[in-house]
Steps between C-alpha positions, in 0.01 A plus 500: 500500500817445708454286807576644849792348688282257701330387177828470321645292794197266483538464125872436534445235775235321286737492200781376720280226659376385164863466368635350816236237523462420131511114474563494128765771448837539669564845637826613656684814576881523465725798592777638292745274680324188394347446846148345513284732710176323436388164324150360497448127548463446115824668429694303757352175376568568133854606544617283789228261603513675840322757725519871499668497844783311367582757221408844640809681618740294278692611198461338162852364559389340818219324316632412154814405331741787426454490122112516543529788750761687289263476199204637704708788652619602146126519395413702805778744411372522142154575628637769724698651220233494231178519708344231285349185653639166389322173465724205563419129427647244728477130564470452874445155666419357151225755416520789266411831666551859413552797706405864430754724680434873535679772701301680759627843582466614866462838655824701504763366739385131462644259276286359226399137482385245259148348477508150351189320382547134394265253343507158322498511125644708222474864397446600141858491370399767231387754763634839369443684830711284736846359475468120529807305593574144573697389803840347440562438876517176692184321616586400851500650846836579643630450858823630638655155434361450155528858357703494171658783304 
């Protein structure tokens, strides 16, 4: 049975709230230009040791070293090109984490965006259904004065 619009809206809100408030899994939304549109507390802490308010509205280039942001932007472009999600392993703030990045298509006329789920630990490297890649990027936060090429 297909839910009515109000039922669908309630379900969508419940799912959004569960993701946004999850204390164990980082959840973020990034647009095709690499701008963070949403980050929950866990995501901001895992990647930057910071709050969501300090990252939302900023680009990956504002938040991370250029090499790290370039690598992520290339992965986002690959996902857009192939339609296949990517799992990327990183070391952030001394902890191994991994992110599952998927493209979310939007209604016609709107740009797609990426859903990123991040957790501590490692994914099965022999997973045949997902591309698993390891980060080669830098492991530090950039600032306008410390950004390197």
